[in-house]
Structures are given as structure tokens and as C-alpha cells.
PQR file with spaces between the fields and no chain letter, atoms N, CA, C, O and H, PARSE charges and radii, in Angstrom:
ATOM       1  N    MET     1      -8.274    8.981   19.372 -0.4000 1.5000
ATOM       2  CA   MET     1      -7.590    7.826   18.822 -0.0000 2.0000
ATOM       3  C    MET     1      -6.441    7.459   19.743  0.5500 1.7000
ATOM       4  O    MET     1      -5.792    8.322   20.333 -0.5500 1.4000
ATOM       5  N    ARG     2      -6.207    6.167   19.851 -0.4000 1.5000
ATOM       6  CA   ARG     2      -5.093    5.638   20.639 -0.0000 2.0000
ATOM       7  C    ARG     2      -4.300    4.699   19.734  0.5500 1.7000
ATOM       8  O    ARG     2      -4.878    3.860   19.042 -0.5500 1.4000
ATOM       9  H    ARG     2      -6.734    5.466   19.371  0.4000 1.0000
ATOM      10  N    ILE     3      -2.996    4.839   19.740 -0.4000 1.5000
ATOM      11  CA   ILE     3      -2.140    3.999   18.898 -0.0000 2.0000
ATOM      12  C    ILE     3      -1.751    2.749   19.673  0.5500 1.7000
ATOM      13  O    ILE     3      -1.422    2.802   20.858 -0.5500 1.4000
ATOM      14  H    ILE     3      -2.526    5.520   20.302  0.4000 1.0000
ATOM      15  N    VAL     4      -1.799    1.622   18.970 -0.4000 1.5000
ATOM      16  CA   VAL     4      -1.432    0.332   19.551 -0.0000 2.0000
ATOM      17  C    VAL     4      -0.306   -0.246   18.702  0.5500 1.7000
ATOM      18  O    VAL     4      -0.362   -0.208   17.473 -0.5500 1.4000
ATOM      19  H    VAL     4      -2.067    1.578   18.007  0.4000 1.0000
ATOM      20  N    VAL     5       0.714   -0.779   19.368 -0.4000 1.5000
ATOM      21  CA   VAL     5       1.834   -1.403   18.652 -0.0000 2.0000
ATOM      22  C    VAL     5       1.989   -2.845   19.116  0.5500 1.7000
ATOM      23  O    VAL     5       1.885   -3.144   20.306 -0.5500 1.4000
ATOM      24  H    VAL     5       0.759   -0.809   20.367  0.4000 1.0000
ATOM      25  N    ASP     6       2.237   -3.726   18.165 -0.4000 1.5000
ATOM      26  CA   ASP     6       2.529   -5.130   18.462 -0.0000 2.0000
ATOM      27  C    ASP     6       4.044   -5.297   18.326  0.5500 1.7000
ATOM      28  O    ASP     6       4.564   -5.437   17.219 -0.5500 1.4000
ATOM      29  H    ASP     6       2.321   -3.483   17.198  0.4000 1.0000
ATOM      30  N    LEU     7       4.735   -5.280   19.447 -0.4000 1.5000
ATOM      31  CA   LEU     7       6.198   -5.357   19.423 -0.0000 2.0000
ATOM      32  C    LEU     7       6.712   -6.705   18.945  0.5500 1.7000
ATOM      33  O    LEU     7       7.880   -6.827   18.576 -0.5500 1.4000
ATOM      34  H    LEU     7       4.313   -5.167   20.346  0.4000 1.0000
ATOM      35  N    ASP     8       5.847   -7.728   18.947 -0.4000 1.5000
ATOM      36  CA   ASP     8       6.245   -9.024   18.391 -0.0000 2.0000
ATOM      37  C    ASP     8       6.365   -8.945   16.872  0.5500 1.7000
ATOM      38  O    ASP     8       7.124   -9.706   16.272 -0.5500 1.4000
ATOM      39  H    ASP     8       4.898   -7.630   19.247  0.4000 1.0000
ATOM      40  N    LEU     9       5.621   -8.030   16.246 -0.4000 1.5000
ATOM      41  CA   LEU     9       5.676   -7.868   14.794 -0.0000 2.0000
ATOM      42  C    LEU     9       6.697   -6.823   14.353  0.5500 1.7000
ATOM      43  O    LEU     9       7.273   -6.939   13.271 -0.5500 1.4000
ATOM      44  H    LEU     9       5.005   -7.412   16.733  0.4000 1.0000
ATOM      45  N    CYS    10       6.924   -5.812   15.175 -0.4000 1.5000
ATOM      46  CA   CYS    10       7.830   -4.719   14.801 -0.0000 2.0000
ATOM      47  C    CYS    10       9.241   -5.239   14.565  0.5500 1.7000
ATOM      48  O    CYS    10       9.766   -6.041   15.336 -0.5500 1.4000
ATOM      49  H    CYS    10       6.456   -5.717   16.054  0.4000 1.0000
ATOM      50  N    GLN    11       9.845   -4.757   13.467 -0.4000 1.5000
ATOM      51  CA   GLN    11      11.227   -5.113   13.158 -0.0000 2.0000
ATOM      52  C    GLN    11      12.126   -3.882   13.102  0.5500 1.7000
ATOM      53  O    GLN    11      13.290   -3.985   12.717 -0.5500 1.4000
ATOM      54  H    GLN    11       9.418   -4.106   12.840  0.4000 1.0000
ATOM      55  N    GLY    12      11.598   -2.720   13.483 -0.4000 1.5000
ATOM      56  CA   GLY    12      12.409   -1.513   13.569 -0.0000 2.0000
ATOM      57  C    GLY    12      12.772   -0.886   12.234  0.5500 1.7000
ATOM      58  O    GLY    12      13.822   -0.253   12.121 -0.5500 1.4000
ATOM      59  H    GLY    12      10.652   -2.637   13.796  0.4000 1.0000
ATOM      60  N    HIS    13      11.930   -1.048   11.220 -0.4000 1.5000
ATOM      61  CA   HIS    13      12.222   -0.467    9.905 -0.0000 2.0000
ATOM      62  C    HIS    13      12.238    1.060    9.928  0.5500 1.7000
ATOM      63  O    HIS    13      12.989    1.673    9.169 -0.5500 1.4000
ATOM      64  H    HIS    13      11.078   -1.563   11.312  0.4000 1.0000
ATOM      65  N    GLY    14      11.436    1.679   10.768 -0.4000 1.5000
ATOM      66  CA   GLY    14      11.426    3.128   10.901 -0.0000 2.0000
ATOM      67  C    GLY    14      10.494    3.866    9.957  0.5500 1.7000
ATOM      68  O    GLY    14      10.513    5.096    9.914 -0.5500 1.4000
ATOM      69  H    GLY    14      10.826    1.182   11.384  0.4000 1.0000
ATOM      70  N    VAL    15       9.688    3.152    9.210 -0.4000 1.5000
ATOM      71  CA   VAL    15       8.751    3.798    8.289 -0.0000 2.0000
ATOM      72  C    VAL    15       7.781    4.686    9.071  0.5500 1.7000
ATOM      73  O    VAL    15       7.449    5.784    8.625 -0.5500 1.4000
ATOM      74  H    VAL    15       9.672    2.152    9.245  0.4000 1.0000
ATOM      75  N    CYS    16       7.333    4.223   10.218 -0.4000 1.5000
ATOM      76  CA   CYS    16       6.400    4.997   11.035 -0.0000 2.0000
ATOM      77  C    CYS    16       7.019    6.323   11.455  0.5500 1.7000
ATOM      78  O    CYS    16       6.350    7.356   11.444 -0.5500 1.4000
ATOM      79  H    CYS    16       7.603    3.331   10.580  0.4000 1.0000
ATOM      80  N    GLN    17       8.275    6.294   11.819 -0.4000 1.5000
ATOM      81  CA   GLN    17       8.981    7.518   12.206 -0.0000 2.0000
ATOM      82  C    GLN    17       9.092    8.469   11.025  0.5500 1.7000
ATOM      83  O    GLN    17       8.962    9.681   11.192 -0.5500 1.4000
ATOM      84  H    GLN    17       8.818    5.455   11.828  0.4000 1.0000
ATOM      85  N    ASP    18       9.329    7.937    9.840 -0.4000 1.5000
ATOM      86  CA   ASP    18       9.395    8.777    8.646 -0.0000 2.0000
ATOM      87  C    ASP    18       8.059    9.446    8.357  0.5500 1.7000
ATOM      88  O    ASP    18       8.019   10.609    7.956 -0.5500 1.4000
ATOM      89  H    ASP    18       9.434    6.952    9.704  0.4000 1.0000
ATOM      90  N    GLU    19       6.975    8.723    8.556 -0.4000 1.5000
ATOM      91  CA   GLU    19       5.638    9.238    8.255 -0.0000 2.0000
ATOM      92  C    GLU    19       5.099   10.161    9.343  0.5500 1.7000
ATOM      93  O    GLU    19       4.433   11.151    9.040 -0.5500 1.4000
ATOM      94  H    GLU    19       7.007    7.778    8.882  0.4000 1.0000
ATOM      95  N    ALA    20       5.377    9.850   10.596 -0.4000 1.5000
ATOM      96  CA   ALA    20       4.819   10.626   11.711 -0.0000 2.0000
ATOM      97  C    ALA    20       5.865   10.801   12.815  0.5500 1.7000
ATOM      98  O    ALA    20       5.754   10.184   13.875 -0.5500 1.4000
ATOM      99  H    ALA    20       5.917    9.045   10.843  0.4000 1.0000
ATOM     100  N    PRO    21       6.875   11.637   12.574 -0.5600 1.5000
ATOM     101  CA   PRO    21       7.967   11.780   13.545  0.2800 2.0000
ATOM     102  C    PRO    21       7.552   12.387   14.887  0.5500 1.7000
ATOM     103  O    PRO    21       8.263   12.220   15.877 -0.5500 1.4000
ATOM     104  N    ALA    22       6.433   13.078   14.939 -0.4000 1.5000
ATOM     105  CA   ALA    22       5.962   13.636   16.204 -0.0000 2.0000
ATOM     106  C    ALA    22       5.311   12.563   17.081  0.5500 1.7000
ATOM     107  O    ALA    22       5.084   12.776   18.272 -0.5500 1.4000
ATOM     108  H    ALA    22       5.855   13.215   14.134  0.4000 1.0000
ATOM     109  N    VAL    23       5.017   11.421   16.481 -0.4000 1.5000
ATOM     110  CA   VAL    23       4.295   10.365   17.196 -0.0000 2.0000
ATOM     111  C    VAL    23       5.168    9.141   17.465  0.5500 1.7000
ATOM     112  O    VAL    23       5.044    8.504   18.511 -0.5500 1.4000
ATOM     113  H    VAL    23       5.202   11.248   15.514  0.4000 1.0000
ATOM     114  N    PHE    24       6.057    8.812   16.512 -0.4000 1.5000
ATOM     115  CA   PHE    24       6.870    7.593   16.619 -0.0000 2.0000
ATOM     116  C    PHE    24       8.360    7.919   16.580  0.5500 1.7000
ATOM     117  O    PHE    24       8.783    8.875   15.931 -0.5500 1.4000
ATOM     118  H    PHE    24       6.158    9.329   15.663  0.4000 1.0000
ATOM     119  N    THR    25       9.141    7.113   17.279 -0.4000 1.5000
ATOM     120  CA   THR    25      10.584    7.153   17.154 -0.0000 2.0000
ATOM     121  C    THR    25      11.084    5.704   17.133  0.5500 1.7000
ATOM     122  O    THR    25      10.545    4.829   17.810 -0.5500 1.4000
ATOM     123  H    THR    25       8.797    6.336   17.806  0.4000 1.0000
ATOM     124  N    VAL    26      12.125    5.483   16.337 -0.4000 1.5000
ATOM     125  CA   VAL    26      12.717    4.149   16.252 -0.0000 2.0000
ATOM     126  C    VAL    26      14.219    4.308   16.447  0.5500 1.7000
ATOM     127  O    VAL    26      14.914    4.788   15.551 -0.5500 1.4000
ATOM     128  H    VAL    26      12.563    6.193   15.787  0.4000 1.0000
ATOM     129  N    PRO    27      14.727    3.906   17.617 -0.5600 1.5000
ATOM     130  CA   PRO    27      16.163    4.014   17.857  0.2800 2.0000
ATOM     131  C    PRO    27      16.940    3.038   16.971  0.5500 1.7000
ATOM     132  O    PRO    27      16.402    2.023   16.528 -0.5500 1.4000
ATOM     133  N    LYS    28      18.204    3.357   16.723 -0.4000 1.5000
ATOM     134  CA   LYS    28      19.037    2.427   15.951 -0.0000 2.0000
ATOM     135  C    LYS    28      19.002    1.068   16.625  0.5500 1.7000
ATOM     136  O    LYS    28      19.160    0.951   17.840 -0.5500 1.4000
ATOM     137  H    LYS    28      18.641    4.181   17.083  0.4000 1.0000
ATOM     138  N    ARG    29      18.791    0.042   15.806 -0.4000 1.5000
ATOM     139  CA   ARG    29      18.725   -1.341   16.287 -0.0000 2.0000
ATOM     140  C    ARG    29      17.709   -1.521   17.402  0.5500 1.7000
ATOM     141  O    ARG    29      17.932   -2.266   18.357 -0.5500 1.4000
ATOM     142  H    ARG    29      18.662    0.137   14.819  0.4000 1.0000
ATOM     143  N    GLY    30      16.594   -0.827   17.261 -0.4000 1.5000
ATOM     144  CA   GLY    30      15.551   -0.933   18.276 -0.0000 2.0000
ATOM     145  C    GLY    30      14.184   -1.081   17.651  0.5500 1.7000
ATOM     146  O    GLY    30      14.040   -1.135   16.429 -0.5500 1.4000
ATOM     147  H    GLY    30      16.413   -0.223   16.485  0.4000 1.0000
ATOM     148  N    LEU    31      13.199   -1.144   18.495 -0.4000 1.5000
ATOM     149  CA   LEU    31      11.815   -1.252   18.060 -0.0000 2.0000
ATOM     150  C    LEU    31      11.127    0.092   18.256  0.5500 1.7000
ATOM     151  O    LEU    31      11.616    0.958   18.981 -0.5500 1.4000
ATOM     152  H    LEU    31      13.316   -1.100   19.487  0.4000 1.0000
ATOM     153  N    VAL    32       9.995    0.246   17.603 -0.4000 1.5000
ATOM     154  CA   VAL    32       9.256    1.503   17.665 -0.0000 2.0000
ATOM     155  C    VAL    32       8.929    1.878   19.101  0.5500 1.7000
ATOM     156  O    VAL    32       8.600    1.031   19.932 -0.5500 1.4000
ATOM     157  H    VAL    32       9.598   -0.458   17.014  0.4000 1.0000
ATOM     158  N    GLU    33       9.030    3.174   19.365 -0.4000 1.5000
ATOM     159  CA   GLU    33       8.593    3.734   20.635 -0.0000 2.0000
ATOM     160  C    GLU    33       7.553    4.790   20.292  0.5500 1.7000
ATOM     161  O    GLU    33       7.772    5.624   19.413 -0.5500 1.4000
ATOM     162  H    GLU    33       9.297    3.862   18.690  0.4000 1.0000
ATOM     163  N    ILE    34       6.442    4.754   20.973 -0.4000 1.5000
ATOM     164  CA   ILE    34       5.385    5.717   20.721 -0.0000 2.0000
ATOM     165  C    ILE    34       5.623    6.927   21.614  0.5500 1.7000
ATOM     166  O    ILE    34       5.595    6.828   22.841 -0.5500 1.4000
ATOM     167  H    ILE    34       6.264    4.076   21.687  0.4000 1.0000
ATOM     168  N    VAL    35       5.858    8.069   20.979 -0.4000 1.5000
ATOM     169  CA   VAL    35       6.109    9.311   21.694 -0.0000 2.0000
ATOM     170  C    VAL    35       4.803    9.878   22.233  0.5500 1.7000
ATOM     171  O    VAL    35       4.763   10.421   23.337 -0.5500 1.4000
ATOM     172  H    VAL    35       5.881    8.150   19.982  0.4000 1.0000
ATOM     173  N    ASP    36       3.742    9.748   21.455 -0.4000 1.5000
ATOM     174  CA   ASP    36       2.425   10.264   21.839 -0.0000 2.0000
ATOM     175  C    ASP    36       1.379    9.211   21.473  0.5500 1.7000
ATOM     176  O    ASP    36       0.978    9.109   20.313 -0.5500 1.4000
ATOM     177  H    ASP    36       3.774    9.306   20.558  0.4000 1.0000
ATOM     178  N    ALA    37       0.938    8.429   22.461 -0.4000 1.5000
ATOM     179  CA   ALA    37       0.010    7.317   22.200 -0.0000 2.0000
ATOM     180  C    ALA    37      -1.408    7.789   21.897  0.5500 1.7000
ATOM     181  O    ALA    37      -2.219    7.017   21.385 -0.5500 1.4000
ATOM     182  H    ALA    37       1.264    8.512   23.403  0.4000 1.0000
ATOM     183  N    THR    38      -1.715    9.044   22.208 -0.4000 1.5000
ATOM     184  CA   THR    38      -3.047    9.582   21.942 -0.0000 2.0000
ATOM     185  C    THR    38      -2.930   10.932   21.232  0.5500 1.7000
ATOM     186  O    THR    38      -3.307   11.963   21.790 -0.5500 1.4000
ATOM     187  H    THR    38      -1.056    9.671   22.625  0.4000 1.0000
ATOM     188  N    PRO    39      -2.408   10.927   20.003 -0.5600 1.5000
ATOM     189  CA   PRO    39      -2.234   12.198   19.290  0.2800 2.0000
ATOM     190  C    PRO    39      -3.565   12.816   18.892  0.5500 1.7000
ATOM     191  O    PRO    39      -4.583   12.131   18.798 -0.5500 1.4000
ATOM     192  N    GLY    40      -3.538   14.111   18.662 -0.4000 1.5000
ATOM     193  CA   GLY    40      -4.744   14.827   18.261 -0.0000 2.0000
ATOM     194  C    GLY    40      -5.068   14.609   16.791  0.5500 1.7000
ATOM     195  O    GLY    40      -4.334   13.946   16.058 -0.5500 1.4000
ATOM     196  H    GLY    40      -2.710   14.668   18.739  0.4000 1.0000
ATOM     197  N    ASP    41      -6.183   15.182   16.391 -0.4000 1.5000
ATOM     198  CA   ASP    41      -6.649   15.030   15.007 -0.0000 2.0000
ATOM     199  C    ASP    41      -5.666   15.584   13.980  0.5500 1.7000
ATOM     200  O    ASP    41      -5.656   15.139   12.833 -0.5500 1.4000
ATOM     201  H    ASP    41      -6.779   15.720   16.986  0.4000 1.0000
ATOM     202  N    ALA    42      -4.845   16.545   14.379 -0.4000 1.5000
ATOM     203  CA   ALA    42      -3.871   17.128   13.453 -0.0000 2.0000
ATOM     204  C    ALA    42      -2.852   16.089   12.975  0.5500 1.7000
ATOM     205  O    ALA    42      -2.270   16.238   11.901 -0.5500 1.4000
ATOM     206  H    ALA    42      -4.854   16.906   15.311  0.4000 1.0000
ATOM     207  N    GLU    43      -2.640   15.051   13.762 -0.4000 1.5000
ATOM     208  CA   GLU    43      -1.675   14.000   13.418 -0.0000 2.0000
ATOM     209  C    GLU    43      -2.325   12.794   12.755  0.5500 1.7000
ATOM     210  O    GLU    43      -1.621   11.875   12.338 -0.5500 1.4000
ATOM     211  H    GLU    43      -3.113   14.930   14.635  0.4000 1.0000
ATOM     212  N    ARG    44      -3.646   12.774   12.646 -0.4000 1.5000
ATOM     213  CA   ARG    44      -4.349   11.585   12.156 -0.0000 2.0000
ATOM     214  C    ARG    44      -3.861   11.126   10.789  0.5500 1.7000
ATOM     215  O    ARG    44      -3.597    9.937   10.611 -0.5500 1.4000
ATOM     216  H    ARG    44      -4.219   13.521   12.984  0.4000 1.0000
ATOM     217  N    ALA    45      -3.733   12.014    9.829 -0.4000 1.5000
ATOM     218  CA   ALA    45      -3.312   11.607    8.479 -0.0000 2.0000
ATOM     219  C    ALA    45      -1.916   10.986    8.503  0.5500 1.7000
ATOM     220  O    ALA    45      -1.666    9.989    7.827 -0.5500 1.4000
ATOM     221  H    ALA    45      -3.948   12.980    9.974  0.4000 1.0000
ATOM     222  N    ALA    46      -1.009   11.575    9.279 -0.4000 1.5000
ATOM     223  CA   ALA    46       0.349   11.037    9.371 -0.0000 2.0000
ATOM     224  C    ALA    46       0.357    9.670   10.041  0.5500 1.7000
ATOM     225  O    ALA    46       1.074    8.768    9.609 -0.5500 1.4000
ATOM     226  H    ALA    46      -1.212   12.386    9.829  0.4000 1.0000
ATOM     227  N    VAL    47      -0.437    9.515   11.094 -0.4000 1.5000
ATOM     228  CA   VAL    47      -0.526    8.225   11.792 -0.0000 2.0000
ATOM     229  C    VAL    47      -1.124    7.167   10.874  0.5500 1.7000
ATOM     230  O    VAL    47      -0.634    6.039   10.828 -0.5500 1.4000
ATOM     231  H    VAL    47      -1.020   10.248   11.445  0.4000 1.0000
ATOM     232  N    GLU    48      -2.166    7.516   10.152 -0.4000 1.5000
ATOM     233  CA   GLU    48      -2.775    6.563    9.218 -0.0000 2.0000
ATOM     234  C    GLU    48      -1.787    6.146    8.133  0.5500 1.7000
ATOM     235  O    GLU    48      -1.776    4.986    7.723 -0.5500 1.4000
ATOM     236  H    GLU    48      -2.565    8.432   10.190  0.4000 1.0000
ATOM     237  N    ALA    49      -0.957    7.075    7.662 -0.4000 1.5000
ATOM     238  CA   ALA    49       0.068    6.727    6.672 -0.0000 2.0000
ATOM     239  C    ALA    49       1.103    5.789    7.293  0.5500 1.7000
ATOM     240  O    ALA    49       1.530    4.828    6.653 -0.5500 1.4000
ATOM     241  H    ALA    49      -0.966    8.018    7.995  0.4000 1.0000
ATOM     242  N    ALA    50       1.503    6.060    8.522 -0.4000 1.5000
ATOM     243  CA   ALA    50       2.465    5.194    9.208 -0.0000 2.0000
ATOM     244  C    ALA    50       1.920    3.779    9.340  0.5500 1.7000
ATOM     245  O    ALA    50       2.647    2.806    9.139 -0.5500 1.4000
ATOM     246  H    ALA    50       1.156    6.841    9.042  0.4000 1.0000
ATOM     247  N    ILE    51       0.652    3.668    9.674 -0.4000 1.5000
ATOM     248  CA   ILE    51       0.022    2.351    9.802 -0.0000 2.0000
ATOM     249  C    ILE    51      -0.054    1.665    8.441  0.5500 1.7000
ATOM     250  O    ILE    51       0.263    0.482    8.314 -0.5500 1.4000
ATOM     251  H    ILE    51       0.061    4.458    9.837  0.4000 1.0000
ATOM     252  N    ARG    52      -0.470    2.403    7.442 -0.4000 1.5000
ATOM     253  CA   ARG    52      -0.636    1.845    6.094 -0.0000 2.0000
ATOM     254  C    ARG    52       0.688    1.326    5.530  0.5500 1.7000
ATOM     255  O    ARG    52       0.721    0.273    4.894 -0.5500 1.4000
ATOM     256  H    ARG    52      -0.728    3.364    7.545  0.4000 1.0000
ATOM     257  N    TYR    53       1.770    2.057    5.760 -0.4000 1.5000
ATOM     258  CA   TYR    53       3.050    1.705    5.145 -0.0000 2.0000
ATOM     259  C    TYR    53       3.960    0.852    6.021  0.5500 1.7000
ATOM     260  O    TYR    53       5.057    0.493    5.593 -0.5500 1.4000
ATOM     261  H    TYR    53       1.743    2.912    6.277  0.4000 1.0000
ATOM     262  N    CYS    54       3.531    0.522    7.234 -0.4000 1.5000
ATOM     263  CA   CYS    54       4.346   -0.335    8.101 -0.0000 2.0000
ATOM     264  C    CYS    54       4.513   -1.696    7.420  0.5500 1.7000
ATOM     265  O    CYS    54       3.524   -2.382    7.163 -0.5500 1.4000
ATOM     266  H    CYS    54       2.640    0.814    7.581  0.4000 1.0000
ATOM     267  N    PRO    55       5.757   -2.092    7.126 -0.5600 1.5000
ATOM     268  CA   PRO    55       5.963   -3.345    6.387  0.2800 2.0000
ATOM     269  C    PRO    55       5.549   -4.601    7.150  0.5500 1.7000
ATOM     270  O    PRO    55       5.318   -5.644    6.537 -0.5500 1.4000
ATOM     271  N    THR    56       5.453   -4.519    8.459 -0.4000 1.5000
ATOM     272  CA   THR    56       5.075   -5.708    9.232 -0.0000 2.0000
ATOM     273  C    THR    56       3.681   -5.595    9.844  0.5500 1.7000
ATOM     274  O    THR    56       3.255   -6.485   10.580 -0.5500 1.4000
ATOM     275  H    THR    56       5.640   -3.672    8.956  0.4000 1.0000
ATOM     276  N    GLN    57       2.978   -4.522    9.550 -0.4000 1.5000
ATOM     277  CA   GLN    57       1.620   -4.286   10.075 -0.0000 2.0000
ATOM     278  C    GLN    57       1.583   -4.367   11.595  0.5500 1.7000
ATOM     279  O    GLN    57       0.678   -4.965   12.175 -0.5500 1.4000
ATOM     280  H    GLN    57       3.325   -3.799    8.952  0.4000 1.0000
ATOM     281  N    ALA    58       2.579   -3.758   12.231 -0.4000 1.5000
ATOM     282  CA   ALA    58       2.696   -3.794   13.690 -0.0000 2.0000
ATOM     283  C    ALA    58       1.890   -2.706   14.388  0.5500 1.7000
ATOM     284  O    ALA    58       1.776   -2.717   15.613 -0.5500 1.4000
ATOM     285  H    ALA    58       3.315   -3.272   11.759  0.4000 1.0000
ATOM     286  N    LEU    59       1.330   -1.770   13.632 -0.4000 1.5000
ATOM     287  CA   LEU    59       0.632   -0.634   14.221 -0.0000 2.0000
ATOM     288  C    LEU    59      -0.858   -0.675   13.931  0.5500 1.7000
ATOM     289  O    LEU    59      -1.293   -1.195   12.904 -0.5500 1.4000
ATOM     290  H    LEU    59       1.423   -1.761   12.636  0.4000 1.0000
ATOM     291  N    SER    60      -1.626   -0.122   14.845 -0.4000 1.5000
ATOM     292  CA   SER    60      -3.067   -0.013   14.642 -0.0000 2.0000
ATOM     293  C    SER    60      -3.591    1.159   15.457  0.5500 1.7000
ATOM     294  O    SER    60      -2.898    1.703   16.316 -0.5500 1.4000
ATOM     295  H    SER    60      -1.273    0.302   15.679  0.4000 1.0000
ATOM     296  N    ILE    61      -4.833    1.535   15.168 -0.4000 1.5000
ATOM     297  CA   ILE    61      -5.513    2.600   15.900 -0.0000 2.0000
ATOM     298  C    ILE    61      -6.689    1.981   16.641  0.5500 1.7000
ATOM     299  O    ILE    61      -7.418    1.148   16.102 -0.5500 1.4000
ATOM     300  H    ILE    61      -5.397    1.093   14.470  0.4000 1.0000
ATOM     301  N    ALA    62      -6.855    2.401   17.874 -0.4000 1.5000
ATOM     302  CA   ALA    62      -8.049    2.037   18.646 -0.0000 2.0000
ATOM     303  C    ALA    62      -8.761    3.341   18.982  0.5500 1.7000
ATOM     304  O    ALA    62      -8.204    4.202   19.662 -0.5500 1.4000
ATOM     305  H    ALA    62      -6.263    3.078   18.312  0.4000 1.0000
ATOM     306  N    GLU    63      -9.977    3.482   18.511 -0.4000 1.5000
ATOM     307  CA   GLU    63     -10.776    4.646   18.876 -0.0000 2.0000
ATOM     308  C    GLU    63     -11.281    4.422   20.289  0.5500 1.7000
ATOM     309  O    GLU    63     -11.353    3.281   20.747 -0.5500 1.4000
ATOM     310  H    GLU    63     -10.430    2.782   17.958  0.4000 1.0000
ATOM     311  N    GLU    64     -11.624    5.469   20.971 -0.4000 1.5000
ATOM     312  CA   GLU    64     -12.096    5.337   22.349 -0.0000 2.0000
ATOM     313  C    GLU    64     -13.275    4.373   22.407  0.5500 1.7000
ATOM     314  O    GLU    64     -14.256    4.542   21.684 -0.5500 1.4000
ATOM     315  H    GLU    64     -11.565    6.396   20.599  0.4000 1.0000
ATOM     316  N    GLY    65     -13.179    3.375   23.257 -0.4000 1.5000
ATOM     317  CA   GLY    65     -14.248    2.399   23.415 -0.0000 2.0000
ATOM     318  C    GLY    65     -14.225    1.268   22.405  0.5500 1.7000
ATOM     319  O    GLY    65     -15.140    0.445   22.391 -0.5500 1.4000
ATOM     320  H    GLY    65     -12.382    3.238   23.845  0.4000 1.0000
ATOM     321  N    GLU    66     -13.195    1.202   21.550 -0.4000 1.5000
ATOM     322  CA   GLU    66     -13.102    0.149   20.535 -0.0000 2.0000
ATOM     323  C    GLU    66     -11.829   -0.649   20.725  0.5500 1.7000
ATOM     324  O    GLU    66     -10.905   -0.223   21.419 -0.5500 1.4000
ATOM     325  H    GLU    66     -12.452    1.870   21.562  0.4000 1.0000
ATOM     326  N    SER    67     -11.795   -1.804   20.102 -0.4000 1.5000
ATOM     327  CA   SER    67     -10.569   -2.597   20.019 -0.0000 2.0000
ATOM     328  C    SER    67      -9.691   -1.996   18.931  0.5500 1.7000
ATOM     329  O    SER    67     -10.152   -1.155   18.160 -0.5500 1.4000
ATOM     330  H    SER    67     -12.545   -2.150   19.538  0.4000 1.0000
ATOM     331  N    ALA    68      -8.452   -2.411   18.861 -0.4000 1.5000
ATOM     332  CA   ALA    68      -7.530   -1.912   17.841 -0.0000 2.0000
ATOM     333  C    ALA    68      -8.029   -2.277   16.455  0.5500 1.7000
ATOM     334  O    ALA    68      -8.556   -3.367   16.235 -0.5500 1.4000
ATOM     335  H    ALA    68      -8.077   -3.095   19.487  0.4000 1.0000
ATOM     336  N    VAL    69      -7.855   -1.347   15.522 -0.4000 1.5000
ATOM     337  CA   VAL    69      -8.253   -1.544   14.136 -0.0000 2.0000
ATOM     338  C    VAL    69      -6.986   -1.560   13.289  0.5500 1.7000
ATOM     339  O    VAL    69      -6.277   -0.555   13.219 -0.5500 1.4000
ATOM     340  H    VAL    69      -7.427   -0.461   15.701  0.4000 1.0000
ATOM     341  N    LYS    70      -6.691   -2.694   12.641 -0.4000 1.5000
ATOM     342  CA   LYS    70      -5.507   -2.808   11.799 -0.0000 2.0000
ATOM     343  C    LYS    70      -5.724   -2.088   10.493  0.5500 1.7000
ATOM     344  O    LYS    70      -6.767   -2.243    9.858 -0.5500 1.4000
ATOM     345  H    LYS    70      -7.267   -3.510   12.698  0.4000 1.0000
ATOM     346  N    GLY    71      -4.740   -1.295   10.083 -0.4000 1.5000
ATOM     347  CA   GLY    71      -4.786   -0.652    8.774 -0.0000 2.0000
ATOM     348  C    GLY    71      -5.940    0.315    8.631  0.5500 1.7000
ATOM     349  O    GLY    71      -6.827    0.386    9.483 -0.5500 1.4000
ATOM     350  H    GLY    71      -3.893   -1.169   10.599  0.4000 1.0000
ATOM     351  N    THR    72      -5.913    1.057    7.543 -0.4000 1.5000
ATOM     352  CA   THR    72      -6.998    1.986    7.227 -0.0000 2.0000
ATOM     353  C    THR    72      -7.324    1.868    5.765  0.5500 1.7000
ATOM     354  O    THR    72      -6.471    1.513    4.952 -0.5500 1.4000
ATOM     355  H    THR    72      -5.193    0.999    6.851  0.4000 1.0000
ATOM     356  N    ASP    73      -8.563    2.167    5.428 -0.4000 1.5000
ATOM     357  CA   ASP    73      -8.992    2.086    4.018 -0.0000 2.0000
ATOM     358  C    ASP    73      -8.794    3.387    3.322  0.5500 1.7000
ATOM     359  O    ASP    73      -9.099    3.505    2.135 -0.5500 1.4000
ATOM     360  H    ASP    73      -9.256    2.456    6.089  0.4000 1.0000
């Protein structure tokens, strides 16, 4: 899995950092920074929660060989 961020949508709420701190960081008055753009399966649930709860839907997952997929079911 590869994480994709749309910085035009990100408003720096920090929900992603709360859900997956090993993968995302949000500096004060800043936008999300991806610490690990290709996390392992151990982080998948946390990353999916970060994507699901992002208030601006700025995050998505792209599986190898696929385009970015917004949100998860």
C-alpha cells in the first residue's frame, strides 16, 4: 500500500496523526507530512482509520499498480 495526500484538501486538523502516529505527522499550523508513505500491513488498520476520519478526505491509499482509492468501506 502507498499513501497519497492531496495537500490542496488538507487543513492540518491532525486526525490522521492521532489515528496513525507512526505514519503521519502534522506540525503546528502546518499540513500533513507522511512519515512512511509505504507502511507495512501492521499499520493498515490505523491508516484506514486515518483515511476514514479525515474531515477533508485528503488521504487515500493506492495499492501497487492501482490509482489512489479514496476512503475505505
